[in-house]
C-alpha positions, -999 to 999 in steps of 0.1 A, spaced: -201 -581 851 -182 -552 836 -212 -538 817 -233 -542 848 -207 -522 867 -205 -496 838 -242 -492 837 -246 -488 875 -218 -460 876 -220 -443 844 -242 -416 860 -213 -407 882 -185 -412 855 -197 -396 825 -199 -357 818 -177 -327 821 -157 -313 849 -158 -276 841 -124 -269 857 -107 -292 832 -122 -276 801 -102 -251 780 -113 -237 746 -137 -266 737 -167 -246 728 -199 -236 742 -216 -270 738 -189 -287 758 -191 -261 786 -230 -263 787 -226 -302 791 -210 -293 825 -243 -279 839 -279 -290 840 -302 -272 818 -318 -253 849 -284 -242 861 -272 -231 826 -303 -209 824 -297 -194 856 -260 -186 850 -270 -170 815 -295 -147 834 -268 -138 859 -244 -131 831 -271 -109 816 -275 -89 846 -239 -86 858 -218 -89 827 -239 -78 796 -208 -68 777 -192 -101 782 -161 -86 798 -154 -119 818 -152 -142 788 -120 -162 794 -119 -199 801 -154 -214 804 -174 -185 788 -210 -182 793 -224 -158 768 -251 -133 782 
């Protein structure tokens, strides 16, 4: 029953909560977003912060 419960709930229990990340690297930050959202965030970063001034915490490189 435990495996069945895990399988039924893993979609909601696995992954990353971006506010709990620190300096874990870009890959881990990337895991916090869907690929579509990541692409959108990168594009926004390129437009509004091309010099990566706002780079602390969970940085998204332009």
